[in-house]
Backbone as a printed PyTorch tensor [residue, N CA C, xyz], in Angstrom:
tensor([[[ -4.1320,  16.2000,  38.4110],
         [ -5.5230,  16.2450,  38.0420],
         [ -6.3480,  15.6900,  39.1930]],

        [[ -7.3220,  16.4360,  39.6210],
         [ -8.1870,  16.0050,  40.7310],
         [ -9.4320,  15.3410,  40.1660]],

        [[ -9.7910,  14.2640,  40.7790],
         [-11.0090,  13.5590,  40.3770],
         [-12.0830,  13.7810,  41.4250]],

        [[-13.2620,  14.0910,  40.9600],
         [-14.3800,  14.2510,  41.8830],
         [-15.3400,  13.0830,  41.7120]],

        [[-15.8220,  12.6190,  42.8090],
         [-16.8140,  11.5360,  42.7540],
         [-18.1160,  12.0910,  42.1960]],

        [[-18.7280,  11.3180,  41.3620],
         [-20.0170,  11.7250,  40.8160],
         [-21.0850,  11.6420,  41.8870]],

        [[-21.9180,  12.6430,  41.9000],
         [-23.0570,  12.6050,  42.8110],
         [-24.1330,  11.7320,  42.1860]],

        [[-24.7060,  10.8510,  42.9820],
         [-25.7780,  10.0440,  42.4080],
         [-26.9410,  10.9310,  41.9980]],

        [[-27.4390,  10.6930,  40.7940],
         [-28.5720,  11.4690,  40.3170],
         [-29.8520,  10.8700,  40.8520]],

        [[-30.7380,  11.7580,  41.2770],
         [-32.0230,  11.3050,  41.7870],
         [-32.8950,  10.8540,  40.6310]],

        [[-33.5480,   9.7490,  40.8380],
         [-34.5060,   9.2750,  39.8550],
         [-35.7630,  10.1260,  39.9730]],

        [[-36.3140,  10.5540,  38.8610],
         [-37.5060,  11.3850,  38.8960],
         [-38.7240,  10.6260,  39.3800]],

        [[-38.7210,   9.3050,  39.2070],
         [-39.8930,   8.5400,  39.5970],
         [-39.7960,   8.0010,  41.0220]],

        [[-38.7550,   8.4160,  41.7830],
         [-38.6740,   8.0290,  43.1870],
         [-39.8500,   8.6480,  43.9310]],

        [[-40.5300,   7.8490,  44.7520],
         [-41.6550,   8.4280,  45.4860],
         [-41.1680,   9.4320,  46.5260]],

        [[-41.9880,  10.4360,  46.7430],
         [-41.6760,  11.4270,  47.7590],
         [-42.1350,  10.8860,  49.1070]],

        [[-41.3670,  11.1530,  50.1700],
         [-41.7180,  10.6850,  51.5060],
         [-42.0930,  11.8920,  52.3500]],

        [[-43.2910,  11.8360,  52.9320],
         [-43.7890,  12.9150,  53.7750],
         [-44.1660,  12.3050,  55.1170]],

        [[-43.7080,  12.9300,  56.2000],
         [-44.0190,  12.4150,  57.5330],
         [-44.7010,  13.5110,  58.3380]],

        [[-45.8300,  13.1600,  58.9680],
         [-46.5900,  14.1070,  59.7780],
         [-46.5150,  13.6530,  61.2300]],

        [[-45.9030,  14.4900,  62.0750],
         [-45.7830,  14.1850,  63.4960],
         [-46.5340,  15.2090,  64.3380]],

        [[-47.4260,  15.9530,  63.7300],
         [-48.1400,  17.0310,  64.4110],
         [-49.6410,  16.8280,  64.2490]],

        [[-50.4070,  17.7840,  64.7650],
         [-51.8490,  17.7560,  64.5600],
         [-52.1680,  18.5150,  63.2820]],

        [[-52.9780,  17.8870,  62.4250],
         [-53.3810,  18.5200,  61.1680],
         [-54.8560,  18.2770,  60.9400]],

        [[-55.4590,  19.1850,  60.1800],
         [-56.8600,  19.0440,  59.8250],
         [-57.0340,  19.5590,  58.4090]],

        [[-57.8610,  18.8620,  57.6220],
         [-58.1240,  19.3190,  56.2700],
         [-58.2440,  18.1780,  55.2920]],

        [[-58.1230,  18.5240,  54.0350],
         [-58.2250,  17.5530,  52.9530],
         [-56.8950,  17.5350,  52.2080]],

        [[-56.2480,  16.3750,  52.1690],
         [-54.9800,  16.2390,  51.4580],
         [-55.1750,  15.3290,  50.2560]],

        [[-54.7590,  15.8100,  49.0860],
         [-54.8360,  15.0220,  47.8560],
         [-53.4620,  15.0760,  47.1930]],

        [[-52.8860,  13.8910,  46.9580],
         [-51.5950,  13.7850,  46.2830],
         [-51.8120,  13.0540,  44.9700]],

        [[-51.5640,  13.7190,  43.8530],
         [-51.7480,  13.1060,  42.5300],
         [-50.5290,  12.2870,  42.1110]],

        [[-49.3510,  12.6550,  42.6040],
         [-48.1310,  11.9020,  42.3120],
         [-47.9160,  10.8620,  43.4000]],

        [[-47.1200,   9.8490,  43.0950],
         [-46.8370,   8.7930,  44.0660],
         [-46.0750,   9.3650,  45.2570]],

        [[-46.5950,   9.1080,  46.4510],
         [-45.9460,   9.5340,  47.6870],
         [-46.0170,   8.4040,  48.7070]],

        [[-45.1350,   8.4870,  49.6780],
         [-45.2210,   7.6510,  50.8640],
         [-45.5170,   8.6120,  51.9980]],

        [[-46.7100,   8.5110,  52.5600],
         [-47.1490,   9.4090,  53.6200],
         [-47.2040,   8.6370,  54.9250]],

        [[-46.5080,   9.1580,  55.9490],
         [-46.5000,   8.5270,  57.2690],
         [-47.1050,   9.5000,  58.2690]],

        [[-48.1200,   9.0380,  58.9950],
         [-48.7660,   9.8760,  60.0010],
         [-48.5090,   9.2710,  61.3740]],

        [[-47.8210,  10.0360,  62.2200],
         [-47.5630,   9.6270,  63.5940],
         [-48.2530,  10.5590,  64.5750]],

        [[-48.9600,  11.5580,  64.0540],
         [-49.6610,  12.5240,  64.8870],
         [-51.1620,  12.3510,  64.7470]],

        [[-51.8780,  13.4630,  64.9000],
         [-53.3370,  13.4680,  64.8140],
         [-53.7290,  14.1150,  63.4900]],

        [[-54.6390,  13.4700,  62.7570],
         [-55.1270,  14.0290,  61.4960],
         [-56.6360,  13.8580,  61.4330]],

        [[-57.3470,  14.9390,  61.0510],
         [-58.7950,  14.8880,  60.8450],
         [-59.0880,  15.4810,  59.4800]],

        [[-59.9270,  14.8050,  58.7070],
         [-60.2950,  15.3160,  57.3960],
         [-60.4600,  14.2110,  56.3910]],

        [[-59.7920,  14.3550,  55.2410],
         [-59.8280,  13.3190,  54.2080],
         [-58.4500,  13.2290,  53.5610]],

        [[-58.1070,  12.0070,  53.1370],
         [-56.8090,  11.7450,  52.5130],
         [-57.0190,  10.9830,  51.2170]],

        [[-56.3530,  11.4290,  50.1720],
         [-56.3830,  10.7100,  48.8990],
         [-54.9770,  10.7670,  48.3200]],

        [[-54.4150,   9.5840,  48.0270],
         [-53.0680,   9.5940,  47.4870],
         [-52.7820,   8.3720,  46.6460]],

        [[-51.8600,   8.5660,  45.7240],
         [-51.2650,   7.4640,  44.9780],
         [-50.0340,   7.0760,  45.7760]],

        [[-49.8720,   5.8220,  46.0600],
         [-48.7220,   5.3920,  46.8480],
         [-49.1690,   4.7460,  48.1410]],

        [[-48.3260,   4.8800,  49.1730],
         [-48.5480,   4.1730,  50.4310],
         [-48.7760,   5.1410,  51.5820]],

        [[-49.8080,   4.8600,  52.3520],
         [-50.1030,   5.5970,  53.5770],
         [-49.8140,   4.6780,  54.7490]],

        [[-49.0020,   5.1600,  55.6960],
         [-48.7170,   4.4020,  56.9110],
         [-49.1740,   5.2190,  58.1060]],

        [[-49.9910,   4.6040,  58.9480],
         [-50.4050,   5.2230,  60.1980],
         [-49.5720,   4.5580,  61.2920]],

        [[-48.6550,   5.3150,  61.9030],
         [-47.7790,   4.7740,  62.9320],
         [-48.5360,   4.4640,  64.2160]],

        [[-47.8630,   3.8120,  65.1500],
         [-48.4960,   3.4190,  66.4130],
         [-49.0530,   4.6090,  67.1760]],

        [[-48.4370,   5.7750,  67.0500],
         [-48.9080,   6.9870,  67.7320],
         [-49.9280,   7.7490,  66.8880]],

        [[-50.1870,   7.2900,  65.6710],
         [-51.1110,   7.9690,  64.7790],
         [-52.5540,   7.8230,  65.2230]],

        [[-53.3030,   8.9220,  65.1110],
         [-54.7240,   8.9480,  65.4550],
         [-55.4260,   9.7110,  64.3320]],

        [[-56.1310,   8.9750,  63.4780],
         [-56.6950,   9.5510,  62.2630],
         [-58.2110,   9.4130,  62.2570]],

        [[-58.8820,  10.5200,  61.9510],
         [-60.3280,  10.5190,  61.7470],
         [-60.5480,  11.0550,  60.3350]],

        [[-60.6430,  10.1220,  59.3740],
         [-60.6970,  10.5400,  57.9720],
         [-61.1830,   9.4040,  57.0880]],

        [[-61.7650,   9.7750,  55.9650],
         [-62.0010,   8.8160,  54.8920],
         [-60.7370,   8.8240,  54.0440]],

        [[-60.2840,   7.6260,  53.6780],
         [-58.9780,   7.4700,  53.0470],
         [-59.1040,   6.7050,  51.7400]],

        [[-58.4230,   7.2010,  50.7010],
         [-58.2730,   6.4810,  49.4370],
         [-56.7800,   6.4670,  49.1280]],

        [[-56.2040,   5.2690,  48.9810],
         [-54.7770,   5.1410,  48.6780],
         [-54.5340,   3.8030,  47.9970]],

        [[-53.3590,   3.6620,  47.3870],
         [-53.0060,   2.3750,  46.7920],
         [-52.7880,   1.3390,  47.8870]],

        [[-51.9230,   1.6630,  48.8380],
         [-51.5960,   0.7610,  49.9450],
         [-51.7820,   1.5100,  51.2490]],

        [[-52.3380,   0.8290,  52.2510],
         [-52.5180,   1.4300,  53.5700],
         [-52.0040,   0.4390,  54.6100]],

        [[-51.1170,   0.9220,  55.4750],
         [-50.5830,   0.1170,  56.5720],
         [-50.9540,   0.8390,  57.8610]],

        [[-51.6720,   0.1490,  58.7480],
         [-52.1790,   0.7810,  59.9630],
         [-51.5700,   0.1160,  61.1910]],

        [[-50.9180,   0.9290,  62.0290],
         [-50.4330,   0.4590,  63.3220],
         [-51.0780,   1.2680,  64.4510]],

        [[-51.7390,   2.3780,  64.1040],
         [-52.3830,   3.2570,  65.0790],
         [-53.8980,   3.1550,  65.0090]],

        [[-54.5800,   4.2910,  65.2500],
         [-56.0420,   4.3270,  65.3030],
         [-56.6070,   5.0690,  64.0960]],

        [[-57.6720,   4.5060,  63.5200],
         [-58.3890,   5.1670,  62.4270],
         [-59.8840,   5.0500,  62.6890]],

        [[-60.5760,   6.1960,  62.5180],
         [-62.0290,   6.2310,  62.4970],
         [-62.4020,   6.8200,  61.1460]],

        [[-62.9340,   5.9750,  60.2860],
         [-63.2820,   6.4120,  58.9410],
         [-63.2040,   5.2540,  57.9740]],

        [[-63.6600,   5.4920,  56.7780],
         [-63.6870,   4.4530,  55.7490],
         [-62.3920,   4.4780,  54.9440]],

        [[-61.9470,   3.2870,  54.5480],
         [-60.6980,   3.1610,  53.7920],
         [-60.9590,   2.4370,  52.4810]],

        [[-60.4600,   3.0020,  51.3840],
         [-60.3880,   2.3050,  50.1070],
         [-58.9090,   2.1510,  49.7850]],

        [[-58.4390,   0.9120,  49.8250],
         [-57.0460,   0.6040,  49.4880],
         [-57.0690,  -0.1400,  48.1600]],

        [[-56.6730,   0.5370,  47.0950],
         [-56.7840,  -0.0420,  45.7560],
         [-55.9350,  -1.2850,  45.5580]],

        [[-54.8560,  -1.4110,  46.3140],
         [-53.9950,  -2.5900,  46.1720],
         [-53.9950,  -3.4500,  47.4290]],

        [[-53.6600,  -2.8670,  48.5970],
         [-53.5410,  -3.6910,  49.8000],
         [-53.7590,  -2.8690,  51.0670]],

        [[-54.3910,  -3.5070,  52.0630],
         [-54.5660,  -2.9350,  53.3960],
         [-53.9850,  -3.9070,  54.4070]],

        [[-53.1190,  -3.3960,  55.3010],
         [-52.5220,  -4.2170,  56.3530],
         [-52.8750,  -3.5930,  57.6970]],

        [[-53.4650,  -4.4020,  58.5820],
         [-53.7560,  -3.9720,  59.9460],
         [-52.7690,  -4.6730,  60.8730]],

        [[-51.8660,  -3.9000,  61.4540],
         [-50.8280,  -4.4290,  62.3360],
         [-51.4250,  -4.7510,  63.7130]],

        [[-50.7100,  -5.4910,  64.5620],
         [-51.2600,  -5.9110,  65.8610],
         [-51.7130,  -4.7630,  66.7620]],

        [[-51.1180,  -3.5850,  66.6240],
         [-51.4690,  -2.4440,  67.4760],
         [-52.5640,  -1.5710,  66.8820]],

        [[-53.1020,  -1.9490,  65.7280],
         [-54.0650,  -1.0930,  65.0280],
         [-55.4760,  -1.2210,  65.5860]],

        [[-56.2170,  -0.1050,  65.4750],
         [-57.6450,  -0.0610,  65.7770],
         [-58.3140,   0.6620,  64.6170]],

        [[-59.1580,  -0.0440,  63.8940],
         [-59.8630,   0.5390,  62.7550],
         [-61.3590,   0.4210,  62.9820]],

        [[-62.0350,   1.5650,  62.9770],
         [-63.4860,   1.6000,  63.1030],
         [-64.0190,   2.3000,  61.8580]],

        [[-64.4940,   1.4910,  60.9210],
         [-64.9910,   2.0070,  59.6580],
         [-65.0450,   0.9000,  58.6360]],

        [[-65.5980,   1.2100,  57.4950],
         [-65.7400,   0.2200,  56.4250],
         [-64.5150,   0.2650,  55.5210]],

        [[-64.1740,  -0.9100,  54.9820],
         [-63.0110,  -0.9820,  54.1010],
         [-63.3760,  -1.6260,  52.7710]],

        [[-62.7130,  -1.1560,  51.7340],
         [-62.7870,  -1.7400,  50.4000],
         [-61.3450,  -1.9080,  49.9470]],

        [[-60.9770,  -3.1330,  49.5780],
         [-59.5850,  -3.3750,  49.2070],
         [-59.4630,  -4.5840,  48.2930]],

        [[-58.3590,  -4.6510,  47.5630],
         [-58.0810,  -5.8080,  46.7120],
         [-57.4460,  -6.9290,  47.5310]],

        [[-56.5650,  -6.5630,  48.4770],
         [-55.9030,  -7.5520,  49.3390],
         [-55.9630,  -7.0500,  50.7700]],

        [[-56.1860,  -7.9830,  51.7050],
         [-56.3300,  -7.6220,  53.1090],
         [-55.4810,  -8.5330,  53.9740]],

        [[-54.7360,  -7.9310,  54.9120],
         [-53.9260,  -8.6870,  55.8630],
         [-54.2120,  -8.1240,  57.2480]],

        [[-54.9040,  -8.9090,  58.0730],
         [-55.1800,  -8.5060,  59.4510],
         [-54.3160,  -9.3710,  60.3600]],

        [[-53.3500,  -8.7430,  61.0180],
         [-52.4260,  -9.4560,  61.8900],
         [-53.0890,  -9.6380,  63.2580]],

        [[-52.8330, -10.7900,  63.8820],
         [-53.4230, -11.0990,  65.1820],
         [-53.1630,  -9.9670,  66.1750]],

        [[-54.2190,  -9.5470,  66.8470],
         [-54.1360,  -8.4530,  67.8090],
         [-54.7850,  -7.1840,  67.2940]],

        [[-54.9440,  -7.0630,  65.9870],
         [-55.5750,  -5.8820,  65.4000],
         [-57.0560,  -5.8530,  65.7640]],

        [[-57.6030,  -4.6450,  65.9020],
         [-59.0300,  -4.4690,  66.1690],
         [-59.6620,  -3.8540,  64.9280]],

        [[-60.6870,  -4.5140,  64.4040],
         [-61.4050,  -4.0170,  63.2280],
         [-62.8970,  -4.1110,  63.5010]],

        [[-63.5660,  -2.9630,  63.4460],
         [-65.0100,  -2.9210,  63.6120],
         [-65.5830,  -2.2000,  62.4020]],

        [[-66.2840,  -2.9490,  61.5620],
         [-66.8560,  -2.3890,  60.3530],
         [-67.1180,  -3.4930,  59.3610]],

        [[-67.3280,  -3.1170,  58.1190],
         [-67.5600,  -4.1200,  57.0770],
         [-66.4250,  -4.0590,  56.0610]],

        [[-66.2800,  -5.1650,  55.3420],
         [-65.2040,  -5.2740,  54.3600],
         [-65.7860,  -5.6850,  53.0170]],

        [[-65.4000,  -4.9760,  51.9730],
         [-65.7850,  -5.3090,  50.6040],
         [-64.5020,  -5.5660,  49.8280]],

        [[-64.3310,  -6.7950,  49.3470],
         [-63.1330,  -7.1280,  48.5790],
         [-63.3460,  -6.7430,  47.1160]],

        [[-62.3450,  -6.0650,  46.5420],
         [-62.4030,  -5.6760,  45.1310],
         [-62.1540,  -6.9020,  44.2680]],

        [[-62.8540,  -6.9810,  43.1960],
         [-62.6390,  -8.0480,  42.2260],
         [-61.4020,  -7.7220,  41.3990]],

        [[-60.8270,  -8.7390,  40.7980],
         [-59.6820,  -8.5340,  39.9240],
         [-60.0660,  -7.9070,  38.5990]],

        [[-61.3530,  -8.0430,  38.2240],
         [-61.8320,  -7.4800,  36.9660],
         [-62.6330,  -6.2130,  37.2230]],

        [[-62.4550,  -5.2430,  36.3490],
         [-63.1660,  -3.9730,  36.4450],
         [-64.0030,  -3.7640,  35.1940]],

        [[-65.1230,  -3.0550,  35.3230],
         [-65.9070,  -2.6650,  34.1510],
         [-65.5150,  -1.2350,  33.7490]],

        [[-66.1690,  -0.6980,  32.7140],
         [-65.8250,   0.6430,  32.2160],
         [-65.9430,   1.7100,  33.2980]],

        [[-67.0590,   1.7090,  34.0260],
         [-67.2650,   2.7120,  35.0780],
         [-66.1760,   2.6330,  36.1410]],

        [[-65.8460,   1.4010,  36.5510],
         [-64.8380,   1.2180,  37.5930],
         [-63.4590,   1.6770,  37.1250]],

        [[-63.1190,   1.3990,  35.8630],
         [-61.8300,   1.8510,  35.3240],
         [-61.7960,   3.3760,  35.2550]],

        [[-62.8870,   3.9860,  34.8070],
         [-62.9480,   5.4450,  34.7320],
         [-62.7600,   6.0650,  36.1200]],

        [[-63.4390,   5.5220,  37.1240],
         [-63.2840,   6.0310,  38.4930],
         [-61.8870,   5.7660,  39.0270]],

        [[-61.3840,   4.5700,  38.7860],
         [-60.0690,   4.1610,  39.2870],
         [-58.9610,   5.0450,  38.7240]],

        [[-59.0360,   5.3410,  37.4180],
         [-58.0080,   6.1530,  36.7560],
         [-58.3200,   7.6460,  36.7760]],

        [[-59.5380,   7.9880,  37.2300],
         [-59.9910,   9.3770,  37.2440],
         [-59.9490,   9.9870,  35.8450]],

        [[-60.4830,   9.2150,  34.8920],
         [-60.5830,   9.6440,  33.4970],
         [-62.0510,   9.5410,  33.1000]],

        [[-62.5000,  10.4530,  32.2630],
         [-63.8880,  10.4810,  31.8170],
         [-64.2900,   9.1480,  31.1830]],

        [[-65.4910,   8.6890,  31.4760],
         [-65.9980,   7.4090,  30.9800],
         [-65.9700,   7.3310,  29.4570]],

        [[-66.3600,   8.4070,  28.7820],
         [-66.3770,   8.4280,  27.3150],
         [-64.9610,   8.2430,  26.7660]],

        [[-63.9860,   8.8710,  27.4130],
         [-62.5920,   8.7490,  26.9740],
         [-62.0730,   7.3220,  27.1740]],

        [[-62.4190,   6.6950,  28.3000],
         [-62.0080,   5.3050,  28.5580],
         [-62.6020,   4.3810,  27.5020]],

        [[-63.8760,   4.5770,  27.1890],
         [-64.5270,   3.7310,  26.1840],
         [-63.8790,   3.9190,  24.8160]],

        [[-63.5330,   5.1590,  24.4700],
         [-62.8620,   5.4260,  23.1900],
         [-61.4900,   4.7490,  23.1510]],

        [[-60.7390,   4.8170,  24.2570],
         [-59.4340,   4.1520,  24.3240],
         [-59.5830,   2.6410,  24.1820]],

        [[-60.5980,   2.0790,  24.8200],
         [-60.8310,   0.6320,  24.7420],
         [-61.2030,   0.2180,  23.3220]],

        [[-62.1080,   0.9580,  22.6990],
         [-62.5340,   0.6350,  21.3310],
         [-61.3900,   0.7660,  20.3330]],

        [[-60.4440,   1.6720,  20.6200],
         [-59.2940,   1.8630,  19.7290],
         [-58.1540,   0.8920,  20.0500]],

        [[-58.3300,   0.0670,  21.0780],
         [-57.2900,  -0.8870,  21.4580],
         [-56.0970,  -0.2510,  22.1500]],

        [[-56.2840,   0.9500,  22.6970],
         [-55.1780,   1.6630,  23.3370],
         [-55.0870,   1.4120,  24.8380]],

        [[-56.0650,   0.6930,  25.3860],
         [-56.0430,   0.3230,  26.7950],
         [-56.3680,  -1.1680,  26.8630]],

        [[-55.6530,  -1.9540,  27.6800],
         [-55.8870,  -3.4030,  27.6890],
         [-57.2430,  -3.7730,  28.2860]],

        [[-58.0350,  -4.4780,  27.5000],
         [-59.3510,  -4.9120,  27.9540],
         [-59.9310,  -5.9420,  27.0090]],

        [[-61.0110,  -6.5720,  27.4440],
         [-61.6740,  -7.5920,  26.6400],
         [-63.1450,  -7.2310,  26.5080]],

        [[-63.6290,  -7.2370,  25.2710],
         [-65.0320,  -6.9230,  25.0370],
         [-65.8020,  -8.2160,  24.8340]],

        [[-66.8380,  -8.3910,  25.6360],
         [-67.7260,  -9.5390,  25.5170],
         [-69.1220,  -8.9920,  25.2840]],

        [[-69.6400,  -9.2150,  24.0830],
         [-70.9290,  -8.6160,  23.7400],
         [-70.7670,  -7.1120,  23.6940]],

        [[-71.5370,  -6.4150,  24.5190],
         [-71.4360,  -4.9540,  24.5380],
         [-70.7180,  -4.4380,  25.7830]],

        [[-70.1950,  -5.3440,  26.6070],
         [-69.5390,  -4.8920,  27.8400],
         [-68.0340,  -5.1640,  27.8110]],

        [[-67.3000,  -4.2930,  28.4780],
         [-65.8480,  -4.3840,  28.5770],
         [-65.4540,  -4.8860,  29.9550]],

        [[-64.3860,  -5.6780,  30.0050],
         [-63.7900,  -6.1270,  31.2630],
         [-62.2950,  -5.8220,  31.2070]],

        [[-61.7610,  -5.3540,  32.3230],
         [-60.3570,  -4.9670,  32.4130],
         [-59.7450,  -5.6270,  33.6420]],

        [[-58.5470,  -6.1840,  33.4850],
         [-57.8320,  -6.7440,  34.6260],
         [-57.0920,  -5.6170,  35.3320]],

        [[-57.2790,  -5.5480,  36.6500],
         [-56.6910,  -4.4620,  37.4430],
         [-55.1670,  -4.3810,  37.2620]],

        [[-54.4760,  -5.5130,  37.2590],
         [-53.0080,  -5.4730,  37.1290],
         [-52.5840,  -4.9150,  35.7730]],

        [[-53.3210,  -5.2790,  34.7180],
         [-53.0000,  -4.7410,  33.3900],
         [-53.2690,  -3.2400,  33.3320]],

        [[-54.3440,  -2.7940,  33.9820],
         [-54.6580,  -1.3640,  34.0170],
         [-53.5700,  -0.6130,  34.7880]],

        [[-53.1240,  -1.1740,  35.9100],
         [-52.0440,  -0.5490,  36.6800],
         [-50.7760,  -0.4250,  35.8430]],

        [[-50.4160,  -1.4890,  35.1270],
         [-49.2220,  -1.4620,  34.2710],
         [-49.3760,  -0.4600,  33.1390]],

        [[-50.5610,  -0.4180,  32.5250],
         [-50.8320,   0.5250,  31.4440],
         [-50.7140,   1.9590,  31.9500]],

        [[-51.3090,   2.2310,  33.1050],
         [-51.2730,   3.5830,  33.6690],
         [-49.8380,   3.9870,  34.0040]],

        [[-49.0620,   3.0610,  34.5510],
         [-47.6650,   3.3580,  34.8930],
         [-46.8480,   3.6500,  33.6400]],

        [[-47.0380,   2.8630,  32.5800],
         [-46.2730,   3.0920,  31.3490],
         [-46.7220,   4.3710,  30.6560]],

        [[-48.0070,   4.6970,  30.7190],
         [-48.5010,   5.9350,  30.1160],
         [-47.9190,   7.1410,  30.8400]],

        [[-47.7780,   7.0600,  32.1710],
         [-47.2180,   8.1600,  32.9480],
         [-45.7330,   8.3420,  32.6400]],

        [[-45.0130,   7.2290,  32.4570],
         [-43.5870,   7.3150,  32.1400],
         [-43.3560,   7.9130,  30.7600]],

        [[-44.2840,   7.6540,  29.8320],
         [-44.1320,   8.1550,  28.4640],
         [-44.5810,   9.6000,  28.3100]],

        [[-45.2640,  10.1500,  29.3130],
         [-45.7620,  11.5250,  29.1750],
         [-44.7790,  12.5400,  29.6780]]])
């Protein structure tokens, strides 16, 4: 009797890894979690769930929205990093940033303004963050189906709880 080794099964929730080593132009939007690495030239706009890494050879002219952004190359454009932005010693960033956490390593060049995200979000911010209609978010909050706290007539949501809720909702769908 011959025994065959089992092939490891791929997890469906493993992030996809995409690497760009060429010149590209356009608008890229990734709705699923990805790890995108750019070592070439990119012009346009980038929006993704997951992590964007600009390598030392990367040269990007784009407005960027991502969960995590790690920069070792050059960027001209505005960045919204919903979780964390890291500027490595070889990075050059010329543009405005909005992020929850920021790490600028000695040697990095940053020219622009920085807006730190608060840990608490209101209804509008949650709707934009999750890309769900405001009326639907309010209905979920009133029904107790999304974690939040109502004070008077306004709702407050903790970003980490919203992230956990969104992750569990995606796994259950």
